[in-house]
MOPAC internal coordinates of N, CA, C and O (Angstrom, degrees):
PM7 1SCF
backbone

  N    0.0000 0     0.00 0     0.00 0    0    0    0
  C    1.4034 1     0.00 0     0.00 0    1    0    0
  C    1.4551 1   105.19 1     0.00 0    2    1    0
  O    1.2310 1   121.04 1   -43.65 1    3    2    1
  N    1.4195 1   115.61 1   136.35 1    3    2    1
  C    1.4887 1   121.81 1   171.49 1    5    3    2
  C    1.5795 1   110.62 1   -60.17 1    6    5    3
  O    1.2310 1   123.70 1   -31.55 1    7    6    5
  N    1.3809 1   110.50 1   148.45 1    7    6    5
  C    1.3376 1   118.87 1  -176.43 1    9    7    6
  C    1.5455 1   115.02 1   -60.77 1   10    9    7
  O    1.2310 1   120.01 1   139.78 1   11   10    9
  N    1.4288 1   117.58 1   -40.22 1   11   10    9
  C    1.5506 1   116.53 1   173.97 1   13   11   10
  C    1.5153 1   114.87 1   -58.79 1   14   13   11
  O    1.2310 1   123.45 1   140.42 1   15   14   13
  N    1.3542 1   110.99 1   -39.58 1   15   14   13
  C    1.6508 1   114.67 1  -177.05 1   17   15   14
  C    1.5646 1   103.15 1   -63.58 1   18   17   15
  O    1.2310 1   120.61 1   131.69 1   19   18   17
  N    1.3226 1   116.44 1   -48.31 1   19   18   17
  C    1.4545 1   116.39 1  -179.25 1   21   19   18
  C    1.5124 1   116.88 1   -60.65 1   22   21   19
  O    1.2310 1   120.93 1   141.41 1   23   22   21
  N    1.3310 1   115.82 1   -38.59 1   23   22   21
  C    1.4966 1   122.19 1  -179.04 1   25   23   22
  C    1.6467 1   101.43 1   -64.12 1   26   25   23
  O    1.2310 1   119.66 1   135.06 1   27   26   25
  N    1.2395 1   118.26 1   -44.94 1   27   26   25
  C    1.4599 1   119.45 1  -177.39 1   29   27   26
  C    1.4783 1   110.09 1   -62.33 1   30   29   27
  O    1.2310 1   118.19 1   135.88 1   31   30   29
  N    1.3722 1   121.06 1   -44.12 1   31   30   29
  C    1.4071 1   119.75 1   175.71 1   33   31   30
  C    1.5147 1   113.54 1   -62.35 1   34   33   31
  O    1.2310 1   119.30 1   143.16 1   35   34   33
  N    1.3500 1   118.93 1   -36.84 1   35   34   33
  C    1.4756 1   118.89 1   179.44 1   37   35   34
  C    1.5595 1   108.61 1   -67.67 1   38   37   35
  O    1.2310 1   120.08 1   137.01 1   39   38   37
  N    1.2802 1   117.46 1   -42.99 1   39   38   37
  C    1.4497 1   117.99 1   176.55 1   41   39   38
  C    1.5721 1   113.70 1   -61.53 1   42   41   39
  O    1.2310 1   121.31 1   138.68 1   43   42   41
  N    1.2776 1   115.10 1   -41.32 1   43   42   41
  C    1.4996 1   120.20 1   173.01 1   45   43   42
  C    1.5533 1   109.98 1   -57.50 1   46   45   43
  O    1.2310 1   119.18 1   133.63 1   47   46   45
  N    1.2958 1   119.17 1   -46.37 1   47   46   45
  C    1.3621 1   125.16 1   178.60 1   49   47   46
  C    1.5111 1   114.64 1   -54.75 1   50   49   47
  O    1.2310 1   121.73 1   138.03 1   51   50   49
  N    1.3002 1   114.29 1   -41.97 1   51   50   49
  C    1.5154 1   120.44 1  -179.12 1   53   51   50
  C    1.4780 1   105.80 1   -74.98 1   54   53   51
  O    1.2310 1   117.70 1   133.47 1   55   54   53
  N    1.2593 1   121.98 1   -46.53 1   55   54   53
  C    1.4479 1   126.31 1   178.21 1   57   55   54
  C    1.6319 1   112.17 1   -60.13 1   58   57   55
  O    1.2310 1   120.93 1   145.10 1   59   58   57
  N    1.2945 1   115.84 1   -34.90 1   59   58   57
  C    1.4905 1   119.95 1   172.26 1   61   59   58
  C    1.5697 1   113.07 1   -64.28 1   62   61   59
  O    1.2310 1   123.05 1   137.99 1   63   62   61
  N    1.2650 1   111.77 1   -42.01 1   63   62   61
  C    1.5055 1   125.02 1   178.12 1   65   63   62
  C    1.6202 1   107.67 1   -59.57 1   66   65   63
  O    1.2310 1   123.77 1   126.37 1   67   66   65
  N    1.3206 1   110.37 1   -53.63 1   67   66   65
  C    1.3971 1   115.02 1   179.81 1   69   67   66
  C    1.5260 1   118.38 1   -63.99 1   70   69   67
  O    1.2310 1   122.30 1   137.51 1   71   70   69
  N    1.3828 1   113.19 1   -42.49 1   71   70   69
  C    1.5202 1   115.65 1   178.32 1   73   71   70
  C    1.5576 1   115.90 1   -71.57 1   74   73   71
  O    1.2310 1   120.43 1   153.51 1   75   74   73
  N    1.3361 1   116.77 1   -26.49 1   75   74   73
  C    1.3792 1   121.32 1   173.92 1   77   75   74
  C    1.5131 1   111.14 1   -71.18 1   78   77   75
  O    1.2310 1   122.20 1   134.07 1   79   78   77
  N    1.2919 1   113.39 1   -45.93 1   79   78   77
  C    1.5259 1   123.82 1   179.74 1   81   79   78
  C    1.5954 1   105.55 1   -59.59 1   82   81   79
  O    1.2310 1   121.41 1   128.31 1   83   82   81
  N    1.3069 1   114.91 1   -51.69 1   83   82   81
  C    1.5192 1   115.22 1  -176.14 1   85   83   82
  C    1.5058 1   109.53 1   -60.60 1   86   85   83
  O    1.2310 1   121.49 1   141.79 1   87   86   85
  N    1.2828 1   114.74 1   -38.21 1   87   86   85
  C    1.5629 1   116.16 1  -167.79 1   89   87   86
  C    1.6395 1    99.39 1   -78.72 1   90   89   87
  O    1.2310 1   118.00 1   139.70 1   91   90   89
  N    1.3179 1   121.42 1   -40.30 1   91   90   89
  C    1.4048 1   120.30 1   178.50 1   93   91   90
  C    1.5570 1   117.71 1   -61.70 1   94   93   91
  O    1.2310 1   122.83 1   160.63 1   95   94   93
  N    1.2767 1   112.19 1   -19.37 1   95   94   93
  C    1.5170 1   120.34 1   177.31 1   97   95   94
  C    1.4768 1   113.96 1  -109.50 1   98   97   95
  O    1.2310 1   121.82 1  -162.62 1   99   98   97
  N    1.3449 1   114.12 1    17.38 1   99   98   97
  C    1.5052 1   124.74 1   169.85 1  101   99   98
  C    1.4684 1   110.22 1    62.08 1  102  101   99
  O    1.2310 1   120.88 1  -152.73 1  103  102  101
  N    1.4050 1   115.91 1    27.27 1  103  102  101
  C    1.5160 1   120.98 1   171.73 1  105  103  102
  C    1.4955 1   113.99 1   -88.12 1  106  105  103
  O    1.2310 1   116.03 1   -22.88 1  107  106  105
  N    1.1709 1   125.14 1   157.12 1  107  106  105
  C    1.5075 1   127.43 1  -170.95 1  109  107  106
  C    1.6062 1   104.38 1   -73.87 1  110  109  107
  O    1.2310 1   124.87 1   -17.79 1  111  110  109
  N    1.2996 1   108.25 1   162.21 1  111  110  109
  C    1.5348 1   111.92 1   177.89 1  113  111  110
  C    1.4493 1   107.73 1  -114.90 1  114  113  111
  O    1.2310 1   121.16 1  -141.08 1  115  114  113
  N    1.3390 1   115.38 1    38.92 1  115  114  113
  C    1.5339 1   122.38 1   175.47 1  117  115  114
  C    1.5150 1   107.47 1   -73.09 1  118  117  115
  O    1.2310 1   121.85 1   -17.39 1  119  118  117
  N    1.2577 1   114.07 1   162.61 1  119  118  117
  C    1.4987 1   122.76 1  -175.02 1  121  119  118
  C    1.5050 1   109.38 1   -61.95 1  122  121  119
  O    1.2310 1   123.84 1   128.00 1  123  122  121
  N    1.2974 1   110.24 1   -52.00 1  123  122  121
  C    1.5540 1   117.29 1  -171.93 1  125  123  122
  C    1.5821 1   110.73 1   -60.43 1  126  125  123
  O    1.2310 1   122.73 1   132.91 1  127  126  125
  N    1.3487 1   112.37 1   -47.09 1  127  126  125
  C    1.4735 1   124.15 1   176.87 1  129  127  126
  C    1.6343 1   109.34 1   -55.50 1  130  129  127
  O    1.2310 1   123.17 1   127.69 1  131  130  129
  N    1.3245 1   111.53 1   -52.31 1  131  130  129
  C    1.4515 1   117.03 1  -174.92 1  133  131  130
  C    1.4938 1   111.08 1   -64.90 1  134  133  131
  O    1.2310 1   120.09 1   140.06 1  135  134  133
  N    1.3663 1   117.44 1   -39.94 1  135  134  133
  C    1.5696 1   115.72 1  -177.03 1  137  135  134
  C    1.4614 1   106.07 1   -75.39 1  138  137  135
  O    1.2310 1   120.24 1   149.12 1  139  138  137
  N    1.3126 1   117.14 1   -30.88 1  139  138  137
  C    1.6237 1   117.40 1   177.36 1  141  139  138
  C    1.4775 1   108.52 1   -65.47 1  142  141  139
  O    1.2310 1   118.72 1   145.58 1  143  142  141
  N    1.2999 1   120.04 1   -34.42 1  143  142  141
  C    1.5093 1   119.31 1   172.73 1  145  143  142
  C    1.4809 1   114.09 1   -71.64 1  146  145  143
  O    1.2310 1   120.56 1   140.62 1  147  146  145
  N    1.3289 1   116.54 1   -39.38 1  147  146  145
  C    1.3821 1   120.63 1  -164.26 1  149  147  146
  C    1.5005 1   114.59 1   -87.46 1  150  149  147
  O    1.2310 1   119.08 1   160.88 1  151  150  149
  N    1.4100 1   119.36 1   -19.12 1  151  150  149
  C    1.4040 1   122.96 1  -170.13 1  153  151  150
  C    1.5451 1   111.14 1   -61.23 1  154  153  151
  O    1.2310 1   117.87 1   139.52 1  155  154  153
  N    1.3767 1   121.67 1   -40.48 1  155  154  153
  C    1.3607 1   119.72 1  -175.43 1  157  155  154
  C    1.5528 1   110.30 1   -67.41 1  158  157  155
  O    1.2310 1   119.44 1   144.42 1  159  158  157
  N    1.2933 1   118.68 1   -35.58 1  159  158  157
  C    1.4647 1   120.23 1   178.31 1  161  159  158
  C    1.5219 1   114.38 1   -77.50 1  162  161  159
  O    1.2310 1   119.77 1   151.45 1  163  162  161
  N    1.3199 1   118.04 1   -28.55 1  163  162  161
  C    1.5070 1   124.91 1   173.32 1  165  163  162
  C    1.5606 1   108.96 1   -65.68 1  166  165  163
  O    1.2310 1   122.40 1   139.41 1  167  166  165
  N    1.4054 1   113.02 1   -40.59 1  167  166  165
  C    1.4337 1   120.45 1   175.71 1  169  167  166
  C    1.4347 1   113.21 1   -60.03 1  170  169  167
  O    1.2310 1   122.13 1   133.51 1  171  170  169
  N    1.4493 1   113.53 1   -46.49 1  171  170  169
  C    1.3674 1   117.14 1   176.33 1  173  171  170
  C    1.5950 1   119.70 1   -63.18 1  174  173  171
  O    1.2310 1   125.31 1   146.90 1  175  174  173
  N    1.4240 1   107.40 1   -33.10 1  175  174  173
  C    1.5061 1   116.29 1   174.90 1  177  175  174
  C    1.4867 1   109.78 1   -59.80 1  178  177  175
  O    1.2310 1   122.76 1   130.13 1  179  178  177
  N    1.3301 1   112.31 1   -49.87 1  179  178  177
  C    1.4690 1   120.21 1  -176.83 1  181  179  178
  C    1.4963 1   107.83 1   -58.87 1  182  181  179
  O    1.2310 1   118.75 1   136.80 1  183  182  181
  N    1.3621 1   119.98 1   -43.20 1  183  182  181
  C    1.4250 1   124.30 1  -175.96 1  185  183  182
  C    1.5048 1   108.28 1   -64.51 1  186  185  183
  O    1.2310 1   120.10 1   143.74 1  187  186  185
  N    1.2100 1   117.42 1   -36.26 1  187  186  185
  C    1.5301 1   125.11 1   178.87 1  189  187  186
  C    1.4995 1   112.78 1   -66.64 1  190  189  187
  O    1.2310 1   122.18 1   140.42 1  191  190  189
  N    1.3591 1   113.43 1   -39.58 1  191  190  189
  C    1.4805 1   118.92 1  -174.04 1  193  191  190
  C    1.5729 1   101.44 1   -71.32 1  194  193  191
  O    1.2310 1   118.79 1   136.94 1  195  194  193
  N    1.3119 1   119.91 1   -43.06 1  195  194  193
  C    1.4931 1   122.46 1  -179.22 1  197  195  194
  C    1.4121 1   111.16 1   -61.06 1  198  197  195
  O    1.2310 1   122.00 1   124.02 1  199  198  197
  N    1.2712 1   113.78 1   -55.98 1  199  198  197
  C    1.5810 1   123.24 1  -178.86 1  201  199  198
  C    1.4572 1   112.69 1   -51.51 1  202  201  199
  O    1.2310 1   119.80 1   135.54 1  203  202  201
  N    1.3110 1   117.98 1   -44.46 1  203  202  201
  C    1.4145 1   125.07 1  -176.35 1  205  203  202
  C    1.5330 1   113.78 1   -90.63 1  206  205  203
  O    1.2310 1   120.13 1   171.39 1  207  206  205
  N    1.2716 1   117.36 1    -8.61 1  207  206  205
  C    1.5032 1   124.65 1   179.15 1  209  207  206
  C    1.4794 1   102.78 1    61.85 1  210  209  207
  O    1.2310 1   119.83 1  -131.95 1  211  210  209
  N    1.3523 1   117.93 1    48.05 1  211  210  209
  C    1.3824 1   124.05 1  -174.02 1  213  211  210
  C    1.4498 1   120.63 1   -50.06 1  214  213  211
  O    1.2310 1   123.00 1   148.64 1  215  214  213
  N    1.2757 1   111.86 1   -31.36 1  215  214  213
  C    1.4959 1   118.24 1   178.48 1  217  215  214
  C    1.4976 1   115.13 1   -61.71 1  218  217  215
  O    1.2310 1   118.40 1   164.14 1  219  218  217
  N    1.3353 1   120.66 1   -15.86 1  219  218  217
  C    1.4303 1   124.03 1  -179.85 1  221  219  218
  C    1.4695 1   112.78 1   -80.93 1  222  221  219
  O    1.2310 1   122.43 1   148.12 1  223  222  221
  N    1.3048 1   112.96 1   -31.88 1  223  222  221
  C    1.5980 1   117.04 1  -176.68 1  225  223  222
  C    1.4589 1   105.20 1  -156.75 1  226  225  223
  O    1.2310 1   119.79 1  -110.80 1  227  226  225
  N    1.4670 1   118.00 1    69.20 1  227  226  225
  C    1.4004 1   126.02 1  -169.84 1  229  227  226
  C    1.5283 1   110.04 1   -61.60 1  230  229  227
  O    1.2310 1   119.20 1   146.13 1  231  230  229
  N    1.3783 1   119.12 1   -33.87 1  231  230  229
  C    1.4991 1   116.83 1  -174.58 1  233  231  230
  C    1.5571 1   115.37 1   -96.02 1  234  233  231
  O    1.2310 1   121.86 1  -174.30 1  235  234  233
  N    1.3525 1   114.04 1     5.70 1  235  234  233
  C    1.4837 1   117.42 1  -177.95 1  237  235  234
  C    1.5559 1   107.51 1   -72.15 1  238  237  235
  O    1.2310 1   126.49 1   -20.19 1  239  238  237
  N    1.3650 1   105.13 1   159.81 1  239  238  237
  C    1.4532 1   116.24 1   175.33 1  241  239  238
  C    1.6090 1   113.11 1   -63.73 1  242  241  239
  O    1.2310 1   121.11 1   141.12 1  243  242  241
  N    1.2851 1   115.48 1   -38.88 1  243  242  241
  C    1.4516 1   122.75 1   179.10 1  245  243  242
  C    1.5486 1   108.87 1   -62.98 1  246  245  243
  O    1.2310 1   118.22 1   129.95 1  247  246  245
  N    1.2929 1   121.00 1   -50.05 1  247  246  245
  C    1.3931 1   126.16 1   175.64 1  249  247  246
  C    1.5894 1   110.88 1   -54.65 1  250  249  247
  O    1.2310 1   123.59 1   127.42 1  251  250  249
  N    1.3703 1   110.71 1   -52.58 1  251  250  249
  C    1.4999 1   117.24 1   179.73 1  253  251  250
  C    1.5736 1   110.70 1   -57.19 1  254  253  251
  O    1.2310 1   119.51 1   141.03 1  255  254  253
  N    1.3481 1   118.53 1   -38.97 1  255  254  253
  C    1.4300 1   120.31 1  -176.57 1  257  255  254
  C    1.4466 1   111.94 1   -69.52 1  258  257  255
  O    1.2310 1   121.59 1   139.03 1  259  258  257
  N    1.3168 1   114.57 1   -40.97 1  259  258  257
  C    1.5239 1   121.75 1  -178.31 1  261  259  258
  C    1.5816 1   107.58 1   -73.18 1  262  261  259
  O    1.2310 1   114.41 1   143.54 1  263  262  261
  N    1.1997 1   128.19 1   -36.46 1  263  262  261
  C    1.2727 1   130.24 1   179.91 1  265  263  262
  C    1.5178 1   111.31 1   -76.64 1  266  265  263
  O    1.2310 1   118.97 1   145.29 1  267  266  265
  N    1.3165 1   119.56 1   -34.71 1  267  266  265
  C    1.5288 1   120.21 1   171.65 1  269  267  266
  C    1.5343 1   113.03 1   -68.93 1  270  269  267
  O    1.2310 1   121.48 1   138.29 1  271  270  269
  N    1.4612 1   114.77 1   -41.71 1  271  270  269
  C    1.4307 1   114.22 1   178.51 1  273  271  270
  C    1.5183 1   115.27 1   -62.99 1  274  273  271
  O    1.2310 1   121.70 1   140.37 1  275  274  273
  N    1.3892 1   114.36 1   -39.63 1  275  274  273
  C    1.3876 1   120.71 1  -177.09 1  277  275  274
  C    1.5001 1   106.06 1   -73.39 1  278  277  275
  O    1.2310 1   115.44 1   143.86 1  279  278  277
  N    1.2761 1   126.26 1   -36.14 1  279  278  277
  C    1.4541 1   121.87 1  -175.75 1  281  279  278
  C    1.5052 1   104.93 1   -68.25 1  282  281  279
  O    1.2310 1   119.72 1   136.55 1  283  282  281
  N    1.3312 1   118.14 1   -43.45 1  283  282  281
  C    1.5099 1   117.71 1  -179.29 1  285  283  282
  C    1.4967 1   111.32 1   -68.12 1  286  285  283
  O    1.2310 1   117.26 1   128.22 1  287  286  285
  N    1.3100 1   122.82 1   -51.78 1  287  286  285
  C    1.4444 1   127.32 1  -177.08 1  289  287  286
  C    1.4787 1   108.56 1   -59.36 1  290  289  287
  O    1.2310 1   120.46 1   117.94 1  291  290  289
  N    1.2808 1   116.73 1   -62.06 1  291  290  289
  C    1.5297 1   121.76 1  -172.79 1  293  291  290
  C    1.5806 1   105.50 1   -63.25 1  294  293  291
  O    1.2310 1   118.27 1   131.48 1  295  294  293
  N    1.2148 1   120.90 1   -48.52 1  295  294  293
  C    1.4688 1   124.64 1  -179.49 1  297  295  294
  C    1.4886 1   116.22 1   -58.45 1  298  297  295
  O    1.2310 1   119.96 1   142.66 1  299  298  297
  N    1.3751 1   117.69 1   -37.34 1  299  298  297
  C    1.4291 1   118.72 1  -174.12 1  301  299  298
  C    1.5679 1   101.02 1   -84.67 1  302  301  299
  O    1.2310 1   118.23 1   138.98 1  303  302  301
  N    1.3636 1   120.98 1   -41.02 1  303  302  301
  C    1.5209 1   118.97 1   177.02 1  305  303  302
  C    1.7021 1   109.33 1   -58.35 1  306  305  303
  O    1.2310 1   122.04 1   132.56 1  307  306  305
  N    1.2576 1   113.71 1   -47.44 1  307  306  305
  C    1.5141 1   113.05 1  -179.38 1  309  307  306
  C    1.5606 1   112.14 1   -59.94 1  310  309  307
  O    1.2310 1   122.81 1   135.95 1  311  310  309
  N    1.2931 1   112.22 1   -44.05 1  311  310  309
  C    1.4796 1   120.06 1  -179.85 1  313  311  310
  C    1.5690 1   108.80 1   -58.33 1  314  313  311
  O    1.2310 1   121.00 1   131.51 1  315  314  313
  N    1.3469 1   115.70 1   -48.49 1  315  314  313
  C    1.3618 1   118.82 1  -176.82 1  317  315  314
  C    1.5759 1   114.90 1   -65.61 1  318  317  315
  O    1.2310 1   124.59 1   142.16 1  319  318  317
  N    1.3129 1   108.79 1   -37.84 1  319  318  317
  C    1.6434 1   113.32 1  -176.90 1  321  319  318
  C    1.4760 1   106.77 1   -84.33 1  322  321  319
  O    1.2310 1   113.01 1   176.08 1  323  322  321
  N    1.1980 1   130.81 1    -3.92 1  323  322  321
  C    1.4593 1   130.42 1   176.64 1  325  323  322
  C    1.5285 1   110.60 1  -100.81 1  326  325  323
  O    1.2310 1   120.73 1   175.98 1  327  326  325
  N    1.3738 1   116.20 1    -4.02 1  327  326  325
  C    1.4081 1   116.32 1   176.97 1  329  327  326
  C    1.4689 1   117.11 1    99.85 1  330  329  327
  O    1.2310 1   119.69 1  -177.17 1  331  330  329
  N    1.2434 1   118.19 1     2.83 1  331  330  329
  C    1.5394 1   117.11 1   177.10 1  333  331  330
  C    1.5603 1   115.00 1   -93.74 1  334  333  331
  O    1.2310 1   123.09 1   179.03 1  335  334  333
  N    1.3249 1   111.68 1    -0.97 1  335  334  333
  C    1.3558 1   112.75 1   171.01 1  337  335  334
  C    1.5350 1   116.53 1    81.27 1  338  337  335
  O    1.2310 1   118.05 1   -23.10 1  339  338  337
  N    1.2260 1   121.32 1   156.90 1  339  338  337
  C    1.6161 1   124.39 1  -179.80 1  341  339  338
  C    1.4743 1   106.30 1  -156.27 1  342  341  339
  O    1.2310 1   119.72 1  -109.06 1  343  342  341
  N    1.3878 1   118.14 1    70.94 1  343  342  341
  C    1.5048 1   113.64 1   174.77 1  345  343  342
  C    1.5653 1   109.40 1   -65.13 1  346  345  343
  O    1.2310 1   122.66 1   -14.19 1  347  346  345
  N    1.3373 1   112.52 1   165.81 1  347  346  345
  C    1.3623 1   117.54 1  -178.47 1  349  347  346
  C    1.5158 1   117.70 1   -60.36 1  350  349  347
  O    1.2310 1   123.04 1   140.47 1  351  350  349
  N    1.3676 1   111.78 1   -39.53 1  351  350  349
  C    1.5261 1   113.71 1   171.29 1  353  351  350
  C    1.4160 1   118.97 1   -53.31 1  354  353  351
  O    1.2310 1   123.13 1   137.43 1  355  354  353
  N    1.4151 1   111.60 1   -42.57 1  355  354  353
  C    1.5140 1   117.84 1   174.66 1  357  355  354
  C    1.4805 1   113.58 1   -65.79 1  358  357  355
  O    1.2310 1   119.03 1   143.54 1  359  358  357
  N    1.3483 1   119.45 1   -36.46 1  359  358  357
  C    1.5323 1   116.12 1   177.13 1  361  359  358
  C    1.5360 1   107.43 1   -63.89 1  362  361  359
  O    1.2310 1   118.99 1   131.96 1  363  362  361
  N    1.3677 1   119.54 1   -48.04 1  363  362  361
  C    1.4424 1   121.66 1  -172.41 1  365  363  362
  C    1.6339 1   107.33 1   -63.90 1  366  365  363
  O    1.2310 1   121.01 1   139.76 1  367  366  365
  N    1.2308 1   115.67 1   -40.24 1  367  366  365
  C    1.5286 1   116.92 1  -177.25 1  369  367  366
  C    1.6617 1   102.15 1   -65.39 1  370  369  367
  O    1.2310 1   122.04 1   126.78 1  371  370  369
  N    1.3687 1   113.70 1   -53.22 1  371  370  369
  C    1.4536 1   113.72 1  -177.40 1  373  371  370
  C    1.5216 1   114.99 1   -54.84 1  374  373  371
  O    1.2310 1   119.80 1   136.63 1  375  374  373
  N    1.3482 1   117.98 1   -43.37 1  375  374  373
  C    1.3770 1   119.87 1   176.98 1  377  375  374
  C    1.4785 1   116.96 1   -58.91 1  378  377  375
  O    1.2310 1   121.09 1   136.52 1  379  378  377
  N    1.3318 1   115.53 1   -43.48 1  379  378  377
  C    1.5309 1   119.33 1  -177.74 1  381  379  378
  C    1.5223 1   110.01 1   -78.00 1  382  381  379
  O    1.2310 1   118.01 1   147.02 1  383  382  381
  N    1.2541 1   121.39 1   -32.98 1  383  382  381
  C    1.5063 1   122.16 1  -179.95 1  385  383  382
  C    1.5790 1   107.18 1   -72.31 1  386  385  383
  O    1.2310 1   120.44 1   123.02 1  387  386  385
  N    1.4194 1   116.76 1   -56.98 1  387  386  385
  C    1.3286 1   115.60 1   175.90 1  389  387  386
  C    1.5758 1   116.54 1   -54.25 1  390  389  387
  O    1.2310 1   119.90 1   141.34 1  391  390  389
  N    1.3094 1   117.79 1   -38.66 1  391  390  389
  C    1.5425 1   119.55 1   171.01 1  393  391  390
  C    1.5295 1   114.36 1   -51.37 1  394  393  391
  O    1.2310 1   124.10 1   126.87 1  395  394  393
  N    1.3116 1   109.73 1   -53.13 1  395  394  393
  C    1.4259 1   117.31 1   173.68 1  397  395  394
  C    1.4993 1   121.30 1   -53.18 1  398  397  395
  O    1.2310 1   125.28 1   142.37 1  399  398  397
  N    1.3063 1   107.46 1   -37.63 1  399  398  397
  C    1.5754 1   113.36 1  -178.45 1  401  399  398
  C    1.6072 1   111.96 1   -87.90 1  402  401  399
  O    1.2310 1   121.50 1   133.95 1  403  402  401
  N    1.2608 1   114.73 1   -46.05 1  403  402  401
  C    1.5065 1   119.13 1  -175.56 1  405  403  402
  C    1.6139 1   113.45 1   -74.13 1  406  405  403
  O    1.2310 1   123.30 1   147.31 1  407  406  405
  N    1.3981 1   111.28 1   -32.69 1  407  406  405
  C    1.4607 1   116.81 1   177.48 1  409  407  406
  C    1.5353 1   109.65 1   -92.11 1  410  409  407
  O    1.2310 1   121.91 1   148.79 1  411  410  409
  N    1.3574 1   113.96 1   -31.21 1  411  410  409
  C    1.3632 1   114.50 1  -177.28 1  413  411  410
  C    1.5956 1   117.22 1   -59.01 1  414  413  411
  O    1.2310 1   122.27 1   137.47 1  415  414  413
  N    1.2484 1   113.25 1   -42.53 1  415  414  413
  C    1.4549 1   113.60 1  -174.50 1  417  415  414
  C    1.5785 1   108.98 1   -74.23 1  418  417  415
  O    1.2310 1   123.30 1   152.82 1  419  418  417
  N    1.3203 1   111.29 1   -27.18 1  419  418  417
  C    1.6133 1   110.82 1   171.35 1  421  419  418
  C    1.4630 1   115.32 1   -70.48 1  422  421  419
  O    1.2310 1   120.28 1   149.04 1  423  422  421
  N    1.3226 1   117.07 1   -30.96 1  423  422  421
  C    1.4766 1   118.24 1   172.60 1  425  423  422
  C    1.6037 1   115.25 1   -63.24 1  426  425  423
  O    1.2310 1   125.35 1   136.76 1  427  426  425
  N    1.3199 1   107.32 1   -43.24 1  427  426  425
  C    1.5446 1   113.88 1   179.62 1  429  427  426
  C    1.5553 1   108.98 1   -67.14 1  430  429  427
  O    1.2310 1   120.74 1   140.38 1  431  430  429
  N    1.3380 1   116.20 1   -39.62 1  431  430  429
  C    1.5138 1   118.70 1   173.67 1  433  431  430
  C    1.4394 1   112.89 1   -55.15 1  434  433  431
  O    1.2310 1   121.72 1   133.46 1  435  434  433
  N    1.3516 1   114.31 1   -46.54 1  435  434  433
  C    1.4721 1   119.39 1  -179.13 1  437  435  434
  C    1.5266 1   114.65 1   -64.57 1  438  437  435
  O    1.2310 1   121.33 1   141.25 1  439  438  437
  N    1.3133 1   115.06 1   -38.75 1  439  438  437
  C    1.4235 1   120.11 1  -178.36 1  441  439  438
  C    1.5195 1   109.38 1   -71.19 1  442  441  439
  O    1.2310 1   120.79 1   139.84 1  443  442  441
  N    1.3872 1   116.09 1   -40.16 1  443  442  441
  C    1.4649 1   119.07 1   178.36 1  445  443  442
  C    1.5517 1   110.66 1   -68.12 1  446  445  443
  O    1.2310 1   121.19 1   142.75 1  447  446  445
  N    1.3380 1   115.33 1   -37.25 1  447  446  445
  C    1.4019 1   119.05 1   175.15 1  449  447  446
  C    1.5243 1   115.10 1   -64.30 1  450  449  447
  O    1.2310 1   121.11 1   143.34 1  451  450  449
  N    1.3411 1   115.48 1   -36.66 1  451  450  449
  C    1.5085 1   122.50 1   180.00 1  453  451  450
  C    1.5748 1   106.14 1   -65.96 1  454  453  451
  O    1.2310 1   122.50 1   131.42 1  455  454  453
  N    1.4073 1   112.81 1   -48.58 1  455  454  453
  C    1.5517 1   112.93 1  -172.54 1  457  455  454
  C    1.4309 1   114.61 1   -70.64 1  458  457  455
  O    1.2310 1   122.13 1   160.12 1  459  458  457
  N    1.3597 1   113.52 1   -19.88 1  459  458  457
  C    1.4337 1   124.62 1   178.79 1  461  459  458
  C    1.4682 1   108.83 1   -76.57 1  462  461  459
  O    1.2310 1   114.66 1   156.94 1  463  462  461
  N    1.3563 1   127.73 1   -23.06 1  463  462  461
  C    1.4067 1   126.33 1  -179.24 1  465  463  462
  C    1.4112 1   111.11 1   -94.25 1  466  465  463
  O    1.2310 1   116.08 1   175.68 1  467  466  465
  N    1.3034 1   125.05 1    -4.32 1  467  466  465
  C    1.4544 1   129.38 1  -175.25 1  469  467  466
  C    1.5082 1   108.07 1   -78.07 1  470  469  467
  O    1.2310 1   120.10 1   180.00 1  471  470  469

């Protein structure tokens, strides 16, 4: 998969996480609120892409793991240091949901790729 497409899928995954989270906590889905919630995790996503040199193998498990770990770690750290808080329950949910989303599409891509070669 081309790196730009993978990056778009990763951003879409983070935005889906944010939108579902905001909706489940009865927060508005306005652009400003959504971006205010998303920016720490998008910054983490970008950090993971750079650290893993994700453009080289954007669909790989290694890239996915690095992007996921950075999105969670940097996102939670930025959220906590900017006053939004990060209780343990939030960190656990964030880690599991972002793992499912950021690693999930890579698993599907690998399975589709494998079945296409047979």
